[in-house]
C-alpha positions, 0 to 999 in steps of 0.5 A: 536333281535340283541345283542348290540356290546360291543363297542356301547354306552349303551341306554340312552333313556330307558322307565324310562329316558323318563318318568322321563324327561317328569315328569321333564318337567311337574314339571317345566311347572307348575313352569314357568306358575307362574313365570312371572305373580306372580310379576304382580299378587301381584302388581295388586291384593294385591297392593304389593310394589316392596320390598314386591314382592321381599321378598314374591317371595324370600321366595320360594327360601329361603325355597327351600334352607333350605330344599336342604341339608336335601333332599339330605340326605333323598334321599340317606337314604331312597328308592328313588322312595318313597321319590320322590312320596311323594315330588311330591305329596306335590308339587302338592297339594300346587298349590291349595293354590294359588287359595285359598289365599285371603290375601297377608299373605296367599299367602306368606305362600303358596309360602314359603311352595311351596319352601320346596316342590320344593326343595325336589322334584327337588333333588329327581327327578334329583337324580332318573334321574341320577340313570337311566342314564348309567354312561358312558353317564351321562354328556350327560344325565344331559344335555338332562334332563335339556332340559325338564326344558328349554322346559317348560321355552319356553312354560310356560311363553308364555302361562301364559303371554298370558292368563294374558294379555288377561284379564283371571282370574289368577286362571286359570293359577294356575289351569293349574299348578295344572293339569300339576303337577298332570300328572307329579306325575302320570308319576313318579309313573310308574317308575321301579327302581332297588333296591339300597343300602342306607346310614345307618341311624345309622351312626353318623351324621356330616356336610358332610352328608348334604353337599359336603365339597370339593366343596367350589370354585365350589359352589362360582362360581355357586352362582355368576351366579345364583345370576344374573339369579335370578334377570333376571327371577324374575323381567323381566316382570316388567322391560320390561313394566316399563323401555323398554315399552314392554307391552306384550313381556315377553313370547317371551323373555322367549321363546328365552331364552329357545331356547338358553338354549336348543340349548346350552345343545344339543351342549354342551352334545357332548363337555362334552362327550369329556371331555371339561367340564371346557371349557364349563363352561368358554365359558358359563360364557363369553356368559352370561356376553355378554348377560347381557351387551347387556341387560343393555347397550341397553335398546331397544326392539331388544337388549332385545330379542337378549340378551335373546338368548345369555343369554340362550346359556350361561346358557345352556352351563354352567349349565349342566357342573356345575352339572356334576362337582359336581357329579364327585366329590362325590362317587355314594353313595352320589349322592343325597348329591352332587345333593343337594349341587349343587342345594343349591349353586344355590338357595343361589345365586337366593335367594340373587339375588331376595332379593337384586334385589328387594331392589335395584329396590325399591331405585334405579331402575330395570336397576341398579339391572341388572347392578349388575347381570352383575357384579356378572357374571363377578366376577364368571368368574374371580374366575373360571379362577383363582381357580375353574377349577384347583380345580375341576381337582385336586379333581374329582373322 
């Protein structure tokens, strides 16, 4: 076997990385199978109001948000594979709760508990993925790891909306999610990880053990763009049906959104490797604002689908760069905390977007909610240019 040249790049696509990316795809496939049909299921099966739908679906994000900081602490303090398998098992089992729920209260409790599981699992899975990436290719690896999420977005909503529109029992969608999570759990159980030093639990606990305290401007920008994303993905199916007249085209929107995300991640991986992180983020936010403008101002089917591709490209460009930025501002021993801080910031925005979007839709319209989403994205770009880009360059390790 030929020896690797000292000047060649270390191998990114090793067995561990392929396994954990596949497990990540299955995790998000299970998630995205449910995402577009839940508002419709709650409306049709439990006669839930728009406001109630927003509150129930936001429960998932709120509980994920509450557990994120502790997830980072746990991942840094205990063997990561053990934590990962425990979290994935919790996530897997809870899919059966949707099948068993016979009242809106039981459904809401299941959804909230599932948020806890999701918050723990996404932090532990992504942190282990970063561990198995060569440090020289981390920015690139994060981009490719995220492609698994986007592939799931391309396939999952299309399949679930097809099943729902075909009149199949929605519980079949829940069973498909359960099976997907089960296969992902098995793949993560096959990972071969090296022993690593954990943070001593005897150290005095303080706020910075759970959050990175030096990423305030970065977190604020993430919150603004994720606020818009929360509104976009949660109410899309109902918005398309009620305000544009698209009865069964939500799956295509998610497919185009995912294609944009995947294309942008692949393209931006090279730019990240060249050190163009802040340029990536600014370009991504500009694209997202353009996508929301098309979505909001042209309420016709062609513009609806065009905006999906543009929004996907925008978010696919900025999101891996944001995550890399948080990792760059933390030592290796606090990688889990950096990851959880990024995801906590994202969840704050998404949760606020889901709740506020539900209230705005209840008392105004879904169109107004998407107008607010466009405005928050614009505010994020202004904050990034005025403060965040310089702050990151001054504080990265």
